[in-house]
Each structure stands twice: as structure tokens, then as C-alpha cells.
N, C-alpha and C positions, 0 to 999 in steps of 0.2 A: 716953407724950409731950406731956400736956396743958399747955400753957403754954410750952412749949419753942420756939424761933424757929431756923428752918433756912434756911439759904442753899443751892441747889442751884444750880451753874453748869451751862450747856447743858441747860435743863432744858423746852425748847421741844419736844421730841419724843424718841422711843427710851428709852432705859434713865432718863434725866434726866428726862422726864416721868412715866414708872411711878414713880421715887423720889418725885418731888414730891407726886404723888397718894397713895402710901403713908403717906409721912410724914404728909400731911395727915388723911389717913382713922385715924390714930393720936393725932391731938390735936395735932399741931405747926402752927405757923404759918409758913408756907412763902413764902420769895422766890423765884419762880421767874427766874431770869436766863435771859439770850439773847441773842445778839451780832447777829443779823440778822431773823431771823423773828418779828416781832410778834405778827403773826396766829396764830400757831401758840402762843406763849407763853400768850397773852391766852384762847385756847381750853382750854389746861390749867387757867388761874384758873378760868375759867368751869366747867369739870368738878368742880373742887375745891369751888367755893361752891355748886354745886347739891346737893352732899352736906352740906352746913352746915359745910364747914370755912373757913379762913383763909388768904387768898394775894393775894400782889401779883407782877406782872411788872415787871422792871428791866432795861434795857438794859444792856450793859456787855461790852467784851472783857476774858476773863478774865487776859489778859497785860498789860493797861494798867493803871497804877497809878493814875491818875487817875480815871480810869473806875470801877475797882472800890472806890477810897475812897468815891467818891460812893455807889456802891451800898450801900455799908455803913452811912453815914451816912444814907442815905433808911431802910436796915432798920431802925435803931437809931431813928428819927425815928418811925416806924410802930409799931414791936414792943417797942421798949423795950433790947434787947439781942441778942447771937449767941449761941447756944449749940451749935450745928451747923453745920458747912461739908461739902456735900459736892462734893469737886472731880471733876467729870464733863466739863468742857468738851472739845469732840472737836476735833482740830487734823489739817488735811489733810496727806497725806504723799506721797510719791512712791513707786509702786510699781515698780519694777525690781531685777534681779539687781545684785549687787555690782559684778561687772564693767562693767556698763552705766551705774553710778551715778556723778554727780560727788560730790566733797566738800560742795559747798554743799546739793545735792540731799538728801545723806544726814543731814547735821548740823542741817538747818531743821525736823525733826520733834522732835528732840530738845531744841533750843533753844525750840521754842515750849511744848512740853510741860512742861518745867521752869520755863519762866518763869510760866505760868498757875499751877503749883503753888506756886510761890516767892510770886507777886503775891497769889494769893487767901488764902494761908495767913497773910501779913504781915499784909494788912488785918483779918483779924478777931482777931487775937491779943491787942491790947492790951483787948479786950472780956472776952476768956475770962480772961486773968490777973487781971483785975479781979475777977472772980466765982470764981476758982478753979475753973472747970469750962470743959470743952469737949469736942467730938466732932468730930474731924477724920476724913473718909471718902475715900479717894483710889480712882479706880476705873482698874485697870491693864489688861491683857490677858493670856491665857494665851500669847500670842506672846512675850512676854516671857523665858520658860524652855522653851518647846517651838516652835523655828523654823519658820515656812512659807517657800514659795518666794516672793521679791520682797516679803516684809515686813520686811526688815531693817532700814529705818529706823525703821519703827514699834515692831518688838520690841525695838529698842535703846533706843528713848526711853521705853518703858515699864519695860525692866529697870533704867535710870537712876530712874526715879519710884519703884520699890519701895526703892532704896537710899536714896534721899531722905526718904521717908517714915520708914525706922527710924531716921535721926539726928534726924528731927523728934520722933519717940517718946521716943529716949533723953534728949532736953535737955528736954522741955515734961513728961514724967512727973508731976515733983515739983511742977508747978503745977496738978494736977488735970485736965491736957489729954491725952486720948487719940489716936493715930493709927495707923490700920489701912488696909489696902489689901483692896479687893475686886477679884478678877481674874476677868472673865466667858471662857469660852469663845466658839464660835460663837453668836449671838444673832440673833434674827429682828428686825431694825430697818431704817430706812430706809437705813442704812447700808452694810447688806447684801444689799439690795434686787437689787443688780444680779449677784448670785452665782447661777449657773444651779442650778433647784431637784434637777436628779440630783446635783449636788455635795454639796447640802446632805443629802440622803436619804443617801447613801453617807456622811457623816462622822458622821450620825445613828446608822447602823447599828453604827457602831465604839463608840459609847458606852454603858455600862454601862445607864444609863437612857434609851436607846434614841430620844431625840428632840434637836434642837437647843434652846437656851434660849429664853426669852419676856422681853421686858423686865421683868414683875413678878416673875420667878424673881431676877434680879439684884438688885431692888428690896427684896425681902424680906430679903436679906442685908446691903443698905445699911442698911436699918432696924433691923436687930439691932444693928451697930456704932454707929449714932447713938442707941441708947436705953441705959438704964442695964442691961440685962439683959448688956452687954459690959463693965461696969466695970473688971473685972480682966483685960481684955487690950490692949495695945498692942503696936504693932510688928509685927503678925501680918500673915499673908499668906494669904488665902482664895480659893482657885480654887472658881469657882461654875460649875460646865463639865459638869454631868451624869456626873462621874466621869472625865471625859476628860485629867485631870492626874495621874493616879494614877502613871502609868509615870514 
């Protein structure tokens, strides 16, 4: 990935941070996007620079056109172009049963998820089209295909994202731009820290590989789609779940 320029949204922690570090470790110049936690984002940048990588941190809400335009302009000013977009920005959602949930609670996650994917893709597109090259990678969830209790708003939003990506792949393929989905199972991150350890061990026991995922497991799959190793893949959905999505 030497010389390639990557924007990773939601890169201050978890899967995003691991992805930023992995891409930088393989030679990409990385923009560590964050919404709120500047300190954590700067720590990711520092970690990359310690290993002689190139990175900068830029604040932007992935749903906000103006902020994302500014992010891309800053990226181009610093590194010259955009080759890779990893859409990983996490959106909060309501965990309730369908019966207990209102329409507004339900649709908020889908609206935020698709708005972030739509806006992020839209702002990088002119640069990718100009060079007839681009790698779009979107982080989904196994819950889009395998329902879990009280995750209806999250799972539905990620199912919509999966569909969105196929349309993007179909439309942009002739312009040298690929679009693919990486879909993690249960991963050990800040976002899953509140899940009881006993439950995690129980889930791990059901997996063929016998453990839940680590952020670097997902980051390596994202790096494959961000590299030219995946040049003939577009519109694909890759479960990274230790075998959890075989059924």
C-alpha cells in the first residue's frame, strides 16, 4: 500500500484504530477521523508515527456534508488524493424489543448509518473518479443476517448498508472503484465492554475457531479489501466471525 492515502472514519478506538494502524503499517498514509475523542485519535496517530508511519487526525461527523468535505479537502491538501475509504463510524442505537420500540427509536439508527455511508462515499468520489481508482470498504455486522434479541434497529440498519454497498459497487465498478462489506461477529472492543464475560465465553464456545474476535482480526480483512489483492472483488460480503456466520 506504499503511497496510498486512506481515510478511516471512526478511527479513534476499536476496529477503526486497529485498521488505521494496520493500513499505516503496510505503507498507507492514514487520516484518523474521529467525532469527539481528539485525545484517543492523537494517540492512534502517535502510535503510527512511532513505527515510522504517516498519519494525521481530523475531526468530522461522518453524517455532516460540510465537515466531511473539509476532512477530504484537508486530506488532499496534506497527501494529494484519496485512494481508500473505510466507513467504520459507529452510530448509537436503542436496544429494545420491537414491541417496546417506537418508530423514531427504530429508524434513527438506519437514518444515521445510511447518512454516514452516503455522505462519506459522496465526498471521496470525485477524487477516485479522477484517478479511475478507489477502494471503498464498509463495516457492517453479523446481526444484519443473524438476528439477536433487542438488536432490531442495529441489525436492520446494517442490512440496509449491505444493500447500499451492492448498488455502489454496481454503479462505480466501470470507473475502477470497488465497494465491499466486512461484517464482524462479536469483537472485543470498548463497545462490547459492557457485555458480561460469561456471555462472551459462551458465544466463543459456539464458534468453530473457539474465540471472539479482536480488532486486529477485522482490520486485516479490511486491509485485504483496501489493497490491490482484492482487485477483482466488488459488491462482496465477508463475514469475519470465527465461522459464526456459516449457518
